[in-house]
C-alpha positions as CSV (number, residue, x, y, z in Angstrom):
1,M,158.5,141.5,80.1
2,L,155.4,141.1,82.0
3,N,153.9,144.3,83.1
4,T,152.0,143.5,86.5
5,Q,150.9,147.0,87.1
6,A,148.9,147.4,83.8
7,N,147.7,144.0,84.1
8,T,147.4,143.9,80.1
9,I,147.4,140.0,79.8
10,T,144.7,138.7,77.6
11,Q,143.6,135.1,77.3
12,I,141.0,133.8,74.7
13,F,139.8,131.1,77.2
14,P,139.2,131.3,80.9
15,W,142.5,130.8,82.4
16,F,141.7,127.4,84.3
17,K,140.2,125.9,81.1
18,N,143.8,125.5,79.3
19,W,146.1,125.8,82.3
20,F,144.7,122.8,84.3
21,D,145.1,120.6,81.3
22,S,148.6,121.6,80.5
23,V,151.5,119.2,81.2
24,Y,153.3,122.3,82.6
25,Y,150.8,123.0,85.3
26,H,151.1,119.4,86.5
27,K,155.0,119.4,86.5
28,L,155.1,122.7,88.3
29,Y,152.7,121.5,91.1
30,S,154.0,117.9,91.3
31,N,155.2,118.4,95.0
32,R,151.4,118.1,95.9
33,D,151.8,114.8,97.4
34,E,149.4,112.0,98.5
35,K,150.8,111.9,102.0
36,E,149.6,115.6,102.6
37,A,146.2,114.8,101.3
38,A,145.8,111.7,103.3
39,K,146.8,113.5,106.6
40,F,144.3,116.3,105.8
41,I,141.6,113.7,105.0
42,D,142.4,111.8,108.3
43,E,141.4,114.9,110.3
44,L,138.5,115.8,108.1
45,A,137.0,112.3,108.2
46,T,136.4,112.5,111.9
47,L,134.1,115.2,111.5
48,L,131.9,113.6,108.6
49,P,129.0,110.9,108.9
50,H,130.3,107.7,108.9
51,R,130.3,106.2,105.2
52,A,128.5,109.1,104.0
53,S,128.0,109.8,100.3
54,V,130.5,112.6,99.3
55,I,130.8,114.7,96.0
56,D,134.3,116.2,95.7
57,V,133.8,119.3,93.6
58,G,136.9,120.4,91.6
59,C,138.6,116.9,92.5
60,G,141.8,117.6,90.4
61,T,143.9,114.4,90.3
62,G,141.8,112.8,93.0
63,R,144.1,112.7,96.1
64,H,141.4,113.6,98.5
65,S,138.7,111.4,96.9
66,K,141.0,108.4,97.0
67,S,141.8,109.0,100.7
68,L,138.1,109.3,101.5
69,A,137.2,106.1,99.5
70,E,139.9,104.1,101.4
71,K,138.1,105.1,104.7
72,G,134.7,103.7,103.3
73,F,133.1,106.6,101.9
74,Q,131.1,106.7,98.7
75,V,132.8,109.2,96.7
76,T,132.2,111.0,93.3
77,G,134.7,113.5,91.9
78,I,134.0,116.0,89.4
79,D,136.4,118.3,87.6
80,L,136.7,120.3,84.4
81,S,140.3,119.2,83.3
82,S,140.5,116.0,81.3
83,Y,144.2,115.6,82.1
84,S,143.5,115.7,85.7
85,L,141.0,113.1,85.5
86,Q,142.9,111.0,83.5
87,Q,145.3,110.9,86.6
88,A,142.4,110.5,89.0
89,K,140.7,107.5,87.2
90,Q,143.6,105.4,88.1
91,Y,142.1,105.3,91.6
92,K,138.6,104.3,90.5
93,R,137.0,101.5,92.4
94,E,133.6,100.4,93.4
95,N,132.9,103.2,95.8
96,L,134.9,105.9,93.8
97,Q,134.1,107.3,90.4
98,F,134.9,110.3,88.5
99,F,133.3,112.5,85.9
100,R,134.1,115.5,83.8
101,H,131.8,118.3,84.7
102,D,131.7,122.3,85.0
103,M,131.0,123.1,88.7
104,R,129.0,125.9,87.5
105,K,126.3,123.5,86.1
106,P,124.1,121.5,88.3
107,F,125.3,118.1,89.3
108,G,122.2,116.8,91.1
109,R,119.6,117.2,93.7
110,E,119.7,115.8,97.1
111,R,121.9,113.2,96.3
112,F,124.9,113.6,98.7
113,D,125.6,113.8,102.5
114,V,128.7,115.7,102.0
115,A,130.0,118.2,99.4
116,L,133.7,119.0,99.5
117,N,135.4,121.9,97.7
118,L,139.1,121.8,98.6
119,F,142.5,123.2,97.9
120,T,141.2,126.8,96.8
121,S,139.0,125.1,93.9
122,F,136.7,128.1,94.1
123,G,136.6,131.9,93.2
124,Y,138.0,131.2,89.7
125,F,135.4,133.0,87.9
126,E,135.0,136.7,86.6
127,T,131.8,137.5,88.3
128,R,130.3,136.9,91.7
129,E,127.2,135.5,90.0
130,E,129.1,132.6,88.5
131,N,130.7,131.8,91.9
132,M,127.2,132.0,93.3
133,H,126.0,129.3,90.8
134,V,128.6,127.0,92.4
135,I,127.5,127.6,95.8
136,E,123.7,127.1,94.7
137,N,124.9,123.8,92.8
138,M,126.5,122.4,96.0
139,H,123.5,123.3,98.1
140,N,121.1,121.6,95.8
141,A,123.3,118.5,95.5
142,L,123.1,117.9,99.2
143,K,120.4,116.0,101.1
144,P,118.5,118.0,103.7
145,G,121.0,118.5,106.5
146,G,124.0,117.7,104.5
147,T,127.4,119.1,105.1
148,L,129.6,121.4,102.9
149,V,133.4,121.7,103.6
150,I,135.1,124.6,101.8
151,D,138.9,124.8,101.9
152,Y,139.9,128.0,100.9
153,L,143.0,130.5,101.0
154,N,143.5,132.7,103.9
155,R,143.1,136.2,102.2
156,Y,145.0,138.2,104.8
157,H,147.9,135.9,105.2
158,T,148.2,135.6,101.3
159,E,148.2,139.3,101.0
160,N,150.8,139.7,103.7
161,H,153.2,136.9,102.4
162,L,152.9,137.5,98.7
163,V,156.1,136.6,96.9
164,A,156.3,138.9,94.0
165,K,158.6,136.9,91.8
166,E,160.4,133.6,91.8
167,E,162.0,131.2,89.3
168,K,162.0,127.5,89.5
169,E,163.7,124.8,87.1
170,I,161.9,121.4,86.8
171,D,163.1,118.9,84.5
172,G,165.0,121.5,82.5
173,I,162.0,123.6,82.1
174,I,162.2,127.3,83.5
175,Y,159.1,128.7,85.2
176,T,159.1,132.6,85.8
177,I,156.4,133.2,88.4
178,D,155.0,136.8,88.8
179,R,152.3,137.6,91.6
180,W,150.2,140.6,92.3
181,T,146.8,141.8,93.4
182,D,144.2,144.2,92.8
183,E,141.1,144.9,94.8
184,Q,139.0,141.8,93.7
185,F,141.6,139.1,92.8
186,F,145.0,137.5,93.3
187,Y,147.0,136.9,90.1
188,K,149.9,134.7,89.5
189,H,151.5,134.6,86.0
190,V,153.6,131.6,85.0
191,Q,156.0,131.9,82.0
192,V,157.2,128.7,80.7
193,E,160.6,128.3,78.9
194,D,161.0,125.0,77.4
195,A,163.4,123.9,74.6
196,A,160.8,122.0,73.2
197,L,158.4,124.9,72.6
198,A,158.8,127.2,69.6
199,E,157.9,130.0,71.8
200,F,157.4,130.7,75.5
201,S,154.1,129.7,76.9
202,G,152.3,131.7,79.6
203,H,149.3,131.3,81.8
204,T,147.8,133.5,84.4
205,E,145.9,132.1,87.3
206,K,143.3,134.3,88.9
207,V,141.6,133.8,92.3
208,A,139.0,135.9,94.2
209,K,140.0,137.7,97.1
210,F,137.2,136.3,99.3
211,G,137.3,136.5,103.0
212,L,135.3,135.2,105.7
213,Q,132.7,137.9,105.5
214,D,132.1,137.1,101.7
215,F,131.7,133.3,102.4
216,E,129.1,134.1,105.2
217,E,127.1,136.3,102.8
218,M,127.3,133.9,100.0
219,L,126.6,130.7,102.1
220,T,123.7,132.3,104.1
221,E,122.1,133.5,101.0
222,Y,121.5,129.9,100.0
223,G,120.5,128.8,103.4
224,F,123.6,127.1,104.8
225,E,124.3,127.6,108.4
226,I,128.1,128.0,109.3
227,R,128.9,125.5,112.1
228,D,132.6,126.1,112.3
229,V,135.8,127.9,110.9
230,M,139.1,126.4,111.1
231,R,142.2,128.5,110.1
232,R,145.4,126.8,109.2
233,L,148.5,128.2,107.6
């Protein structure tokens, strides 16, 4: 039984390093379809420079990168997950490429017009310093006057609508999901029950409770000027 109050879960590696490469992660979140991503990009593209060079930081399986490339943008997607990149590379084309890369490490200087960090692909790390490295790397990768777009969960909406426990069955696999928070993070523990496994497998997702004020502080520290804040549920 998971003790969410004691928060005694221990993982040898950072949660995202193993979980994002797990087939169970991709089965659990298989409802993230390309139509939803394309609709989001349709709206976003109207705000970006025409045919801009774009880096998609934490691109996952490449849904957003693909839609941008189809609109004529020059897109580079980076992600740490080998499994996700295998899926993404099926979309590879002349103006769309993917690389395995840790966003905490530099990925170029003044190379891109636009940097994207979408679908809460930020705030995974233990310390503010690690998260700040990502902000710094995105800043350095942008050309002077470049644009950064961060799509992050709404902290207060998430707190107020947290579903503490649920269970899903997908292809005969049982996923038991527990959610909780503390002062710094949102947690989601996913317990997997699969007849093919010798024992149950569990992973705990962990995302920082950053609000607008936190982003204002982090972004302005590296010289970003916030032009607009859009809220969507």
